[in-house]
C-alpha positions in Angstrom: 92.8 21.8 91.8 94.0 21.5 95.4 94.8 17.8 94.8 97.6 18.7 92.4 99.0 21.4 94.6 101.9 19.2 95.7 102.9 18.5 92.1 102.6 22.2 91.3 104.6 23.2 94.3 107.2 20.6 93.4 107.3 22.0 89.9 107.7 25.5 91.1 110.5 24.5 93.3 112.1 22.6 90.4 111.8 25.7 88.2 113.4 27.9 90.8 116.2 25.4 91.4 116.7 25.0 87.7 117.0 28.8 87.2 119.3 29.2 90.1 121.5 26.2 89.1 121.5 27.4 85.5 122.6 30.9 86.6 125.3 29.6 88.9 126.5 27.0 86.4 126.7 29.3 83.4 128.2 32.2 85.5 131.0 29.9 86.8 131.6 28.3 83.4 131.6 31.6 81.6 134.2 33.0 84.0 136.3 29.9 83.8 136.0 29.8 79.9 137.1 33.5 79.7 140.0 32.8 82.0 141.0 29.8 79.9 140.8 31.8 76.6 142.9 34.6 78.1 145.4 32.1 79.5 145.6 30.4 76.1 146.1 33.6 74.2 148.9 34.7 76.6 150.6 31.4 76.4 150.3 31.3 72.6 151.9 34.7 72.3 154.9 33.6 74.2 155.2 30.4 72.2 155.0 32.3 68.9 157.6 34.8 70.1 160.0 32.0 70.8 159.2 30.2 67.5 159.7 33.4 65.5 163.0 34.2 67.1 164.3 30.7 66.3 162.9 31.0 62.8 164.7 34.4 62.3 168.0 32.7 63.3 167.4 29.9 60.9 166.6 32.3 58.0 169.8 34.3 58.7 171.8 31.1 58.9 170.3 30.0 55.5 171.6 33.2 53.9 175.0 32.9 55.7 175.4 29.4 54.4 174.8 30.5 50.8 177.1 33.4 51.2 179.9 31.1 52.0 179.5 29.1 48.8 182.5 29.5 46.4 180.2 29.6 43.4 178.5 32.7 44.9 181.9 34.4 45.5 183.0 33.5 41.9 180.2 35.8 40.6 182.4 38.8 41.5 185.4 37.3 39.6 183.6 38.2 36.4 185.1 41.3 34.8 182.2 42.0 32.5 179.0 43.4 34.1 176.8 41.3 31.8 178.7 38.2 32.8 178.3 39.1 36.5 174.5 39.6 35.9 174.2 36.2 34.2 176.3 34.4 36.8 174.3 36.0 39.6 171.0 34.9 37.9 172.3 31.4 37.5 173.6 31.0 41.0 170.3 32.5 42.4 168.4 29.8 40.5 170.7 27.1 42.0 170.3 28.5 45.5 166.5 28.5 45.2 166.5 24.9 44.0 168.5 24.0 47.0 166.1 25.8 49.3 163.2 24.1 47.6 164.7 20.7 48.3 165.0 21.7 52.0 161.4 22.9 52.1 162.4 26.6 52.3 161.9 27.8 48.8 162.2 31.6 48.7 160.1 34.0 46.7 163.2 36.1 45.8 166.9 35.2 45.7 169.2 38.0 44.8 173.0 38.8 44.8 174.1 42.3 45.5 177.6 43.9 45.3 179.8 45.6 48.0 177.9 48.8 47.4 174.5 47.2 48.1 173.3 47.2 44.5 171.6 44.2 43.0 173.8 42.3 40.5 171.2 39.7 39.5 168.3 37.7 40.9 166.3 34.5 40.1 163.3 34.2 37.8 164.3 37.2 35.7 167.9 38.0 35.0 167.1 41.7 34.2 164.8 42.4 37.1 165.9 44.8 39.8 169.4 45.0 38.5 171.1 48.1 39.9 168.6 48.7 42.7 170.5 50.2 45.6 169.3 48.1 48.6 171.8 49.6 51.0 170.2 53.1 50.5 166.8 51.8 51.7 167.4 49.0 54.1 170.0 49.2 57.0 170.1 45.4 57.2 172.0 45.4 53.9 174.7 47.6 55.3 174.9 45.3 58.3 175.4 42.3 56.1 178.2 44.0 54.2 179.9 44.4 57.5 180.0 40.6 57.7 177.0 40.0 59.9 174.0 38.0 58.6 170.6 39.4 59.8 166.9 38.9 59.5 164.4 41.7 58.9 161.0 42.6 57.6 160.6 44.8 54.4 157.8 46.1 52.3 159.3 45.3 48.9 157.6 45.5 45.6 154.3 46.2 47.4 154.4 43.1 49.5 155.7 42.4 53.0 158.6 40.0 53.1 160.7 38.1 55.7 164.2 39.0 54.6 167.5 37.3 55.3 170.7 39.0 54.2 174.3 37.7 54.6 177.7 38.6 53.4 179.4 36.8 50.4 182.8 35.9 51.6 186.0 34.9 49.9 188.2 32.2 51.4 190.2 35.0 53.2 186.8 36.1 54.8 186.8 39.4 52.9 183.3 40.7 52.0 182.7 41.1 48.2 179.0 41.4 48.3 175.9 39.9 49.8 173.1 37.4 49.2 169.4 38.1 49.9 166.6 35.6 50.5 163.0 36.9 50.7 159.7 35.1 51.6 156.4 36.8 51.2 154.5 36.8 54.5 151.0 35.4 53.6 147.8 34.3 55.2 149.0 30.7 54.6 151.8 31.3 57.1 149.4 32.8 59.6 147.0 29.8 59.2 149.8 27.4 59.7 150.7 29.1 62.9 147.0 29.1 63.9 146.8 25.3 63.5 149.9 24.9 65.6 148.9 27.3 68.4 145.1 26.9 68.3 144.6 30.7 68.2 144.0 33.2 65.4 146.9 35.4 64.4 147.4 38.6 62.5 150.6 40.2 61.3 150.9 44.0 61.0 153.5 46.2 59.5 153.8 49.9 58.7 150.3 50.8 59.8 148.1 47.9 58.6 147.4 44.2 59.1 148.9 42.6 56.0 148.0 38.9 56.7 145.8 37.0 59.1 144.7 33.5 59.8 141.0 34.3 59.3 139.5 32.4 56.4 136.6 33.4 54.2 133.2 31.8 54.8 132.7 31.7 51.0 136.1 30.1 50.2 138.0 28.3 53.0 141.2 28.5 51.0 141.2 32.3 51.1 141.8 34.9 53.7 138.8 36.8 55.1 139.9 40.3 54.0 137.0 42.0 55.8 138.0 40.7 59.2 141.7 41.5 58.5 140.7 45.1 57.7 138.5 45.3 60.9 141.4 43.9 62.9 143.7 46.6 61.4 141.2 49.3 62.4 141.1 48.0 65.9 144.9 47.9 66.2 145.6 51.3 64.7 142.4 53.3 65.5 140.6 53.6 68.8 142.9 52.2 71.5 145.9 52.3 69.2 147.1 49.0 70.5 149.7 48.5 67.8 151.4 51.9 68.4 151.5 51.6 72.2 152.9 48.1 72.0 155.6 49.0 69.5 156.6 52.0 71.5 157.0 49.9 74.7 158.8 47.2 72.8 157.0 44.5 74.8 153.7 42.6 74.6 150.5 44.2 75.8 148.3 42.8 78.6 145.4 40.6 77.5 142.8 42.9 75.8 139.2 42.4 74.9 137.4 43.7 71.9 134.6 42.8 69.5 135.1 41.7 65.9 132.0 41.2 63.7 129.9 40.8 66.8 132.2 38.3 68.5 134.1 39.1 71.6 137.8 38.3 71.5 140.7 38.1 74.0 144.0 39.3 72.4 147.6 40.1 73.0 149.5 42.4 70.8 153.3 42.1 70.6 156.2 43.5 68.5 157.8 41.0 66.0 161.0 39.7 67.5 164.2 39.1 65.7 164.1 42.0 63.2 167.3 43.9 62.7 166.0 47.4 61.8 162.3 47.2 61.3 160.3 48.4 64.4 156.9 48.8 62.7 156.1 45.1 62.6 154.2 43.0 65.1 151.6 40.4 65.6 148.4 39.9 67.4 147.3 36.6 68.9 143.6 36.3 69.6 140.9 33.8 70.5 137.1 34.0 70.6 135.5 34.4 74.0 132.1 34.2 72.3 132.8 30.7 70.9 133.8 29.5 74.3 130.6 31.1 75.7 128.6 29.2 73.1 129.8 25.9 74.5 129.0 27.2 78.0 125.5 28.2 76.9 125.1 24.7 75.5 126.0 23.2 78.9 123.5 25.7 80.5 120.7 24.5 78.1 121.5 21.0 79.1 120.8 22.0 82.7 117.5 23.6 81.6 116.5 20.5 79.6 117.2 18.3 82.7 115.1 20.8 84.8 112.2 20.6 82.4 112.5 16.8 82.3 112.4 16.8 86.2 109.3 19.0 86.1 107.6 16.8 83.6 108.4 13.7 85.7 107.1 15.5 88.9 103.8 16.4 87.1 103.5 12.9 85.6 104.1 11.4 89.1 101.4 13.7 90.5 98.9 12.7 87.8 99.6 9.0 88.2 99.4 9.3 92.0 96.0 11.0 91.7 94.7 8.4 89.3 95.9 5.5 91.6 95.1 6.9 95.0 93.0 10.1 94.9 90.4 8.8 92.4 89.6 5.7 94.5 89.4 7.8 97.6 86.9 10.1 95.9 84.7 7.1 95.3 84.9 6.0 98.9 84.2 9.6 100.0 81.1 9.6 97.8 80.0 6.4 99.4 80.4 7.8 102.9 78.3 10.8 101.8 75.6 8.4 100.6 75.5 6.8 104.1 75.4 10.2 105.8 72.5 11.2 103.6 70.5 8.2 104.8 71.3 5.5 102.2 72.2 2.9 104.8 71.7 0.2 102.1 74.8 1.5 100.3 77.6 -1.1 99.8 81.2 0.0 99.1 82.5 -1.5 95.9 86.2 -2.4 95.4 88.0 0.7 94.0 91.5 -0.6 93.3 94.0 -2.9 94.9 95.3 -0.3 97.3 91.8 0.3 98.8 90.0 -3.0 98.4 90.6 -3.8 102.1 89.3 -0.4 103.2 86.1 -0.9 101.1 85.5 -4.3 102.6 86.2 -3.0 106.2 83.6 -0.2 105.7 81.0 -2.8 104.5 81.7 -5.0 107.6 81.4 -1.9 109.9 78.1 -0.9 108.4 76.8 -4.5 108.7 77.7 -4.7 112.3 76.3 -1.3 113.2 73.0 -2.0 111.4 72.7 -5.7 112.3 73.0 -6.9 108.8 74.7 -10.0 107.6 78.3 -9.4 107.0 79.4 -9.5 103.4 81.0 -12.7 102.3 83.4 -12.2 99.4 83.2 -15.9 98.4 79.4 -16.1 98.5 77.5 -16.1 95.2 75.8 -12.8 94.6 72.1 -12.9 95.2 69.6 -12.4 92.5 68.8 -8.7 92.3 65.2 -9.6 91.2 64.5 -11.2 94.6 62.4 -8.8 96.7 63.8 -7.7 100.0 63.3 -4.7 102.3 65.6 -1.7 101.6 66.0 1.3 103.8 65.4 3.5 100.8 61.8 2.3 100.8 61.2 4.4 104.0 59.8 7.6 102.5 60.0 10.7 104.6 57.5 13.5 103.8 58.7 16.8 102.7 56.9 19.0 105.2 57.5 21.9 107.6 57.4 19.6 110.7 54.1 20.8 112.0 51.4 18.4 113.2 48.2 18.3 115.2 48.8 19.6 118.8 47.6 16.4 120.4 50.0 14.3 118.3 52.9 16.6 119.1 52.1 16.4 122.8 52.0 12.6 122.7 55.3 12.3 120.8 57.0 14.8 123.0 56.1 12.8 126.2 57.1 9.4 124.7 60.6 8.4 125.8 63.1 7.1 123.2 63.2 3.6 124.7 59.5 3.0 123.8 59.3 5.4 120.8 61.6 3.4 118.4 60.2 -0.1 119.2 56.7 1.1 118.8 57.3 2.9 115.5 59.3 -0.2 114.3 56.5 -2.6 115.2 53.9 -0.3 113.5 56.0 -0.1 110.4 56.5 -3.9 110.2 52.8 -4.6 110.7 51.9 -2.1 108.1 54.3 -3.6 105.6 52.9 -7.1 106.2 49.3 -5.8 105.9 50.1 -4.3 102.6 52.0 -7.3 101.4 55.3 -5.5 101.0 58.6 -7.2 101.8 60.1 -6.9 105.3 62.8 -9.6 104.9 66.2 -8.3 105.8 64.8 -5.5 108.0 66.4 -5.0 111.4 65.7 -2.7 114.3 69.2 -1.2 114.0 68.8 -0.5 110.3 65.4 1.1 110.9 66.8 3.2 113.8 69.9 4.2 111.8 67.7 5.4 108.9 65.5 7.5 111.1 68.4 8.8 113.2 70.3 10.1 110.2 67.1 11.8 108.9 66.3 13.2 112.3 69.8 14.7 112.6 69.5 16.5 109.3 66.1 17.9 110.0 67.0 18.9 113.6 69.9 21.0 112.3 67.7 22.4 109.5 64.8 23.4 111.8 67.0 24.3 114.8 64.7 22.4 117.2 65.1 20.2 120.2 64.2 17.0 118.5 62.3 15.5 115.6 59.8 12.6 115.9 58.0 10.7 113.1 54.3 9.8 112.6 53.7 6.7 110.5 51.0 7.3 107.8 49.6 4.7 105.4 47.5 5.8 102.4 46.6 3.0 100.1 49.8 1.1 99.2 52.0 4.1 100.2 53.7 4.2 103.6 55.3 7.5 104.7 56.9 9.0 107.8 55.8 12.5 108.6 58.4 14.4 110.6 57.2 16.5 113.5 59.5 19.0 115.3 59.5 19.0 119.0 60.4 22.5 120.5 
């Protein structure tokens, strides 16, 4: 386990760095995304205000141009009421065909007299005849004063953009007026959304009557549920619509939730209306959608972090397989030598440690007086009998021997002890017909020294000497501790 600690530590560091980087990245991007959305909403509100003001002037100019047509003024030359109604219907149809050709077809075109009552309109010559517009809408009275204006009305249950203008004779006397009306629909809101890249909602007289939100079930239709929720937010709770209309200026950027999504919004009064002060618009954009893109970027950072962790662990595993595994084999070989197997030969354990294995073999050969290994030499037949240090059998005893033997071994100095024991061992091997080829004094002494060291530590004695015993074909070394 300890061998992969570096990889684990590196992985932990990468995890911490990934978490910290992810947090810092997403926090910064979220803040930047929210500021971008708020800036986009604020900018879109100003652009829409300017566009709507220009559009109001254009609508008023359309009505004024039609009011100056001689054919419109001639309607009032008819002495008979029925003739006036028919002439008003016919000229209204002509006007709407002209508007259609200009891409401005109106939903209602009507002609009203100097008292503000409808003389006739398009589509149905009998519809709305005699309705007193002046009594309901101040804009009509203004038009009869000779000034074309634009306004917003709730007429026939629907909200309309209205343009009214005077009908003038050649001497500039006002004989009546012309009315052009366009229903404000979700299509108009969606068109503005595509232009400004924000959602829009139009409100009037206490409710949102059109928005750019589209239904998930039918992309061609308005999402009425969202429009109603937006209406509730504007008129209930913070009462943003009322406060904005009272001030007569746009609100600051506000934040609210709509169907679980967070939005940034600006509420503003509708510009360019002559009399209506209950109309306005709200420009909004989703902060949640921007956050989704940020979260996607954050997940990319996490994926990269996970990939880095996998690479780090894979690198650790590959390093262990290439370096630590071979080192383990060399370590096992060293343990073999320490435990007395001086015949051990280090095998090549990979290209990176082949030189080390050969160097250890050369070192052992020189210390033990063996022939140094020759990589180019043909490997000897293993069936050929030769002396091996492992054939030196040490008895498993308590290290106690006859007192006279202990005394003799204790008095014998090391310079004579090892040669004597070596000569006795060689002679015994030859007498028993066992192989002694390849045996050296250094190898013999190394084997006994390694065994002595282990037993001395085990028995906690001053030294350990060996007594050679031969019983039949078996040669053993009996260890005797010297106190």
